[in-house]
N, C-alpha and C positions, 0 to 999 in steps of 0.2 A: 584525432577526434576533438571536437570542440566541447564547449560547456554542456553539462548535463543538468537539466532542471526537472524536478519531479514534484508531484502534488502531495503524495503520502508514501510512507515507507512500508516495506513488507512487514516490519515489526508492528506498525500500527494496524495493518490489516489482520495480522495474527491476533493482536490484542482484542480487536473488535470481534473476530471469529470466536475467540474464547468467551468473551463477555456475552455473546448472543447464542452460545452453544451450537455454533455452526460446525460442520465437519472440518477436520484438519486438511489443509491444502497439501497436495502431493508435491508441491514445489518447495524446495528448500529456501527459507527466507534469509537471503544474504544481503548485506548492505552493498550498495553500488561500489564502494571503495574496495570491497573484496573481489569484485569482478574486473574492474579496470582501475589502473593507477595513473597518476600524473595528469589528471584532468580536473578542471574546475567543476565542483558539484554544488548546486543550490537546491535545498529542499530539506525537509518538507515545507510546503507553502502553507504556513499557519493560517492565512486568511481563507484557504480553501478546504481545510480539514473537515469541517462539519458538512460541507456540501458533498465532498467525496464520500464521506461516511454514509450520508443519506443515499447516495447513488448505489453504494454497495448493499445497503439494506434493501432498497427497492429491487435491485437485481436478484438478490437471494430470495425475496418473497415471490417474485415473478416466476422464478425457476421451480419453486417448491410449493406452488398452490395448484 
């Protein structure tokens, strides 16, 4: 497997969920390094954090209105 690149972490999503009082995810928030070893990992992409956060907010609002 090659390099893994991600925009935001499950930890960040959990922090946003807690801050906005969203329901807890049924998925265990594991860092990618706990899933796969010996690969190059780049992330989170600091320049995309606010954009990704806004996408999660809009998705949650769309599902719950």
